Backbone bond lengths (Angstrom), bond angles and torsions (degrees), N, CA, C in turn:
res aa  C-N    CA-C-N  psi(-1)  N-CA   C-N-CA  omega(-1)  CA-C   N-CA-C  phi
1 M - - - 1.447 - - 1.523 111.04 -
2 A 1.336 117.97 -34.56 1.454 121.18 -179.11 1.527 111.82 -70.27
3 D 1.335 117.89 -15.18 1.458 120.75 -179.93 1.525 111.67 -73.30
4 T 1.315 117.54 -26.09 1.457 121.67 -178.86 1.519 109.41 -81.75
5 L 1.326 116.56 134.29 1.450 121.94 -178.77 1.519 110.58 -109.48
6 K 1.328 114.92 152.84 1.460 121.78 175.91 1.515 107.15 -138.38
7 C 1.310 116.97 145.46 1.456 121.76 -179.95 1.526 109.53 -91.68
8 C 1.326 116.81 126.68 1.460 122.22 176.64 1.528 108.24 -71.97
9 T 1.321 117.26 135.05 1.466 120.61 -178.14 1.519 112.51 -78.29
10 K 1.326 118.10 -8.14 1.465 121.28 179.60 1.527 111.61 -99.37
11 C 1.331 117.27 -52.88 1.473 120.60 -176.76 1.533 112.72 -98.05
12 F 1.318 117.54 -9.65 1.466 124.44 177.52 1.531 114.07 61.00
13 R 1.340 116.45 26.89 1.458 120.08 175.69 1.520 108.57 -94.35
14 D 1.323 116.84 144.55 1.462 121.72 173.06 1.522 107.56 -84.17
15 L 1.329 115.64 117.62 1.461 121.44 -175.40 1.517 110.42 -127.74
16 P 1.345 117.12 156.50 1.465 119.69 175.00 1.532 110.12 -64.71
17 L 1.302 116.24 155.26 1.463 120.87 -176.62 1.522 113.08 -62.05
18 D 1.338 117.87 -25.50 1.469 118.40 -179.32 1.530 112.63 -72.87
19 R 1.327 117.97 -5.23 1.463 122.03 175.42 1.528 112.34 -88.82
20 F 1.335 117.12 1.19 1.460 123.03 179.37 1.517 109.13 -114.24
21 G 1.318 116.47 143.37 1.452 120.99 178.60 1.518 111.18 -83.39
22 P 1.330 116.29 170.62 1.461 120.20 178.28 1.526 111.06 -68.80
23 G 1.307 115.65 146.68 1.455 121.02 177.85 1.518 111.64 -80.43
24 N 1.313 116.19 179.85 1.463 121.23 -179.33 1.522 112.52 -74.12
25 R 1.313 116.94 -28.11 1.464 120.92 178.74 1.525 109.85 -101.41
26 P 1.319 116.89 148.28 1.470 120.08 -179.18 1.528 112.22 -57.01
27 G 1.323 116.16 136.83 1.462 120.99 176.59 1.517 114.90 81.32
28 T 1.344 117.86 9.47 1.462 120.25 -179.66 1.523 109.89 -115.95
29 I 1.330 115.73 163.64 1.460 120.71 174.08 1.523 108.32 -125.58
30 R 1.307 116.32 157.63 1.467 121.75 -177.21 1.520 111.24 -69.49
31 A 1.327 115.53 160.03 1.453 121.38 -179.51 1.526 111.50 -81.52
32 Q 1.345 117.01 -28.82 1.456 121.05 179.62 1.525 109.73 -101.65
33 C 1.319 116.04 144.95 1.469 120.22 179.42 1.532 109.72 -69.87
34 R 1.318 115.41 164.06 1.472 120.63 -178.36 1.523 111.48 -59.85
35 Q 1.308 117.78 -38.61 1.455 121.71 -178.41 1.532 111.06 -64.80
36 C 1.316 117.77 -44.05 1.464 121.13 179.29 1.526 111.36 -67.03
37 R 1.342 117.04 -39.81 1.465 120.29 178.27 1.520 110.93 -65.70
38 A 1.333 118.13 -39.38 1.462 121.17 178.53 1.526 110.62 -63.65
39 L 1.327 116.59 -41.79 1.457 121.08 178.00 1.527 110.60 -62.88
40 Y 1.330 116.49 -43.20 1.461 120.84 179.35 1.527 111.09 -60.21
41 Y 1.335 116.57 -48.50 1.459 119.76 -178.44 1.517 112.21 -68.63
42 R 1.321 118.42 -33.11 1.457 121.28 176.11 1.526 109.97 -62.15
43 K 1.327 116.75 -46.00 1.471 121.13 178.45 1.525 110.51 -64.03
44 W 1.339 116.45 -40.97 1.461 120.28 -178.97 1.524 110.84 -63.61
45 R 1.337 117.27 -43.26 1.466 120.44 179.99 1.523 111.48 -64.33
46 R 1.324 117.43 -35.79 1.473 120.00 177.18 1.523 111.31 -69.15
47 A 1.319 116.87 -35.76 1.468 120.95 -179.43 1.530 112.49 -78.84
48 N 1.328 118.47 -22.83 1.463 122.98 -176.56 1.528 111.11 -130.77
49 P 1.332 119.04 62.43 1.466 119.97 -174.07 1.535 113.82 -63.05
50 E 1.324 117.71 -38.07 1.468 119.56 -178.95 1.527 110.91 -66.58
51 L 1.315 116.50 -44.90 1.458 121.04 -179.80 1.524 111.39 -66.97
52 A 1.329 116.86 -39.23 1.464 120.92 178.29 1.525 110.39 -63.52
53 L 1.339 117.04 -40.66 1.456 121.18 178.47 1.525 110.57 -64.95
54 Q 1.327 117.04 -40.77 1.458 120.57 178.93 1.532 110.82 -64.77
55 Y 1.328 117.93 -42.79 1.466 121.15 177.09 1.523 110.57 -59.63
56 S 1.346 115.84 -41.51 1.453 120.57 -179.99 1.532 110.71 -64.09
57 R 1.309 116.82 -43.69 1.471 120.63 178.83 1.526 111.77 -64.91
58 D 1.324 116.82 -41.38 1.467 120.57 178.56 1.523 110.99 -63.59
59 S 1.326 116.44 -40.67 1.453 120.94 179.99 1.525 110.46 -64.76
60 E 1.331 116.34 -43.17 1.464 120.76 178.95 1.530 110.45 -63.62
61 A 1.327 117.73 -39.71 1.466 121.18 178.98 1.529 110.96 -64.17
62 R 1.342 116.55 -39.56 1.469 119.99 177.94 1.521 110.82 -64.79
63 L 1.332 116.49 -40.97 1.462 120.52 178.82 1.524 111.16 -63.58
64 R 1.320 117.08 -45.79 1.461 120.93 -178.12 1.526 112.05 -66.34
65 A 1.324 117.43 -25.71 1.466 121.20 178.45 1.526 111.53 -74.76
66 D 1.330 117.38 -17.14 1.468 121.73 179.77 1.531 108.99 -71.35
67 P 1.334 118.40 127.45 1.462 120.14 -179.23 1.535 113.31 -63.78
68 N 1.320 118.35 -19.93 1.468 122.36 179.49 1.531 112.82 -95.08
69 Y 1.332 116.91 11.28 1.465 120.98 -174.21 1.531 112.16 -58.04
70 S 1.324 117.84 -46.19 1.466 119.62 -177.16 1.527 111.21 -65.25
71 L 1.323 117.30 -37.07 1.458 120.65 177.76 1.528 110.88 -66.74
72 I 1.321 116.49 -43.01 1.461 121.43 178.91 1.528 109.67 -61.49
73 R 1.328 116.86 -43.56 1.459 121.64 -178.48 1.535 111.02 -65.12
74 K 1.328 117.03 -42.19 1.468 120.29 178.85 1.528 110.88 -63.73
75 T 1.321 116.87 -41.08 1.466 121.91 179.77 1.526 110.15 -63.92
76 Y 1.331 116.04 -42.30 1.469 121.42 179.88 1.527 110.34 -63.16
77 R 1.326 116.49 -46.64 1.464 120.30 -179.23 1.526 111.77 -65.34
78 A 1.327 117.26 -36.84 1.456 120.41 177.81 1.529 110.38 -63.50
79 G 1.325 117.41 -38.02 1.458 121.94 177.07 1.517 111.96 -65.36
80 L 1.331 116.79 -36.89 1.469 120.22 178.78 1.527 111.60 -67.60
81 K 1.324 116.27 -37.38 1.464 120.19 -179.76 1.514 111.95 -66.36
82 R 1.338 116.96 -29.89 1.464 120.68 -179.65 1.518 112.10 -71.56
83 K 1.320 117.54 -25.68 1.470 120.87 -176.72 1.454 111.36 -76.54
């Protein structure tokens, strides 16, 4: 899979497919590489701190409403301890 290259629509570099995140539809990958998307979201969060904070709070509320939240959190922490 790493042998196949794709051109990022933001930086125009030819990169292996593992440098791109999954797309919105099953079986697709994003047009921008992970590095370009991270840069975009970093800039967006700096430009919109109130909205970014609200999104973060909403996401946390959705997670806490999940009945499996404590199990998911314990599993995540156990994985961190192994590293």
